[in-house]
Each structure stands twice: as structure tokens, then as C-alpha cells.
N, C-alpha and C positions, 0 to 999 in steps of 0.2 A: 503493499500499499505505499502511495506516494504522499509527499507532503500536502499536495493540493486536494487529494481524495480525503485526508484527515480533517482539513478546513472546511470541506465540503459537507462531511458527515456532521460536524459540530454545528454548522448553520442550519442544517435540515433538522437536526434534533432540539434546537433552541425552542421553536414554537411549541413543540409537544411537551418539553419540560416546563415551559411557562403556563401551558394549559393545565398540567398537573398540579403545579402549586396553586394556580387560580381556584381551582375545584377544591383543593385541600383548604384554602383559607375560606372559601364560602360555605364550606361543610360546618365550620365552627360558628356560623352566625346563628343567633337565637331570634330572628325576626318572626313573627307569628301575628295573626290578626288580633285586634284589641279585644273582642269578644269571645274568641275562642276558648276552648276548655284549656286550662292550665294544669300544672301538676297537682294543685289542691282542689280542684273541681271547676264548675263552670263560673266564669265571671259574671254571666247574666243572673244566675242564681244568687250569687253573692250580693249583686246590686240590688235585687229584689228584696233582700233582707236587711236593708237599712231603714232605721227609724230616723227622722229629721226632727230637730228640737222645734218648738212652738216659735211663731213668729211675733215679733213686737210692734211692727208697723206695716204699712201697706206695701211697700216696696219689698220688704223682707218676706212678705207672704207671697208675693209674685215670684220670688226666686225660689221659696220653698215649694210652691206649687209645680213650677217647672221642673225642679229637682225630683220631686216625687214621681212626675210623669216620666221623666227619662230614666230613673232607676228602675221603676217597677214595670215599665213597658205600658202604661196607661192603667194599671190596676191602682188599688189603694195601698196604703202602708201596710207592712207586714203585721200579723198578729204577735208573733213570736220573733222579734228582730234579733239578727246576730251581731249587728253593728250599730252604733249611734252616731249620728253627724250632728255636732254642735254647730251652729251657724250664727254669725253676728254680722249683719248687713247694715251699712250706713249710705247715704246718698247725698249729693250736693248738686245744685243747679247753679251755673255761673254763666255770665254773658261773655261772649268774645266778638271780635270784629266790630266794635264799635265805630260808626262813621260820624264823626263831629265836623265835617268840613262844611255843612251848611250854614247859612248866615242867620237863621231865625233863632229866636231866643228858646222856643219850646222844642226841646230834644225829645220830650216824652213820646211823641206820636211817631217816631221814626222806627220802623221795624228793624230788628237786628238778629244776630245769630248767637247760639249759645250752645251749652253741651251740659249733658247730665252725666254725672259719674256715679257709679255704682261700685262700692268696694265690699268685699266680704272676707272675714277671718273664718276658717272652718277648721275642725278637728275630728276626724274619723276615728273612732275607738271601738274595740271589741267590746260587746255588751257583758261578756261573761268576766273578762278580766280587768277591763279598763284600760288595756294596753292601746297606745295610739299606733294606728295603721298609717295614716297620713294626715298631715297638719299643712296648711298654707294660707296664702293671702292672694286674692286675685282682684282685678279691676276690670270694668267694662265701662266704655263710653259710648254715649249716643248724641249726636249732634242734632240740634232743634233750631227752627226758626221762630223767632219772636215776633209775631204780627202785632198790628195796632191795636187790634180788639183785645180786650182783657181776658174774655173767657176764651178765645182762640189761644191765647198765650198760655193760660192754665192747662187746657186741654193738650197743647204741644208739649208741655212739660210732663204731664201725665203719660202720654204716649212714648216719649223718650225714656221715661223710667221704666215703662214696661218692655221696651225694646232692649234696654241695657240689662235689665233684669233676666231676660230670657237668654241673653248672651252669656252673662254671667253664670247662670246655671248650667248652660252647656259646657263651659270651660271647667267648671267644678266637677261635673259628671265625668268629663274626659279624664280628669286627673285621678278621681276615685276609681274609675274602671281600670287605669293603668297600674294604679297601686294594688287593686284587688287581684288583677291578672298575673302578677308576679309570684 
């Protein structure tokens, strides 16, 4: 075998060697669907066995209702929960993008834009032992327009709170599902 044959053999075997190494590396990946069965049982069953703390205000009730729907698949809360989710929700409405370039003295009738920020602290614990499974802090923001009419402004804020609450519940639900899937 000549020197050029040895070099050609090495060049032809390189893609095969790279392919074997790539397959070996991919074999070690632990990627699986979020709601699939894990080593401890079904994630969907674990989600359906979560009891959520009572709400203290309207926005927290919106987050709680959305979480109950997302975790139980549309059913009610479990009779014998395996997990307890302590939820503390706060919200704030603030204005942004104020336009003060007009020359009139009455700036109160100018429509503007704002945002509703809904924040939640949550702690998922095992009901039997009190051991924390997942704790976190999440935020959701909904942008709103503040029209000239006062009732429309109040309704826009309420709609923004509802949108942000639903988004926040989806984020928390995904966090909890990932924790229970491990």
C-alpha cells in the first residue's frame, strides 16, 4: 500500500467516524416531550393532583382559574391532592408613551398607552411532606390603550389584567409541568 492509498483511506473513513461520534453523542440526550410519561409516572396525572391556594383579589382569581383549567385539563381541583401550590399574585397598571407636545392646557382628554404588569410568587410543595418541588417568580405584561372615555379606560385595564393573568398562568403551568416531569 502506497502513501497516497493510506491518505485516501483516512479521508474516506473520516465521515464514517464523524457519523459514529455524532450518533453516540445524540444517544446521550434526554430530550422528551413535556407531558410524556417520566420515570415517576405521568406528568399529566401529577398536574391534575395539584391543589391551588385561595385567591385574595380578582386578578389572582383569574390566574388561579386559568391554572386550574391548565393543570386539570378542564376538570375541577382534585379531592385528594398530592401537591399544594401556594400562589401570591400582585398587579400594577402604569402609563407609558405620554404625548405632551400639544399646546392645549387640558391634557386629561388625550388618549395614551399603558401596560398592566401581573407578577406571581409561587411555591409547589408535596402535600404529604411539605417538601418544595418548585418555587419561582414570574411576570407577564399586557399593553393597553387608554381611550378618552373613562369607562372604556377601566374596561381596557380589566381586559389587560385578564390577558396578563392568562399568560402568567400558562408560564407557571409550564414551569410546574417541567418540574414534575423530572
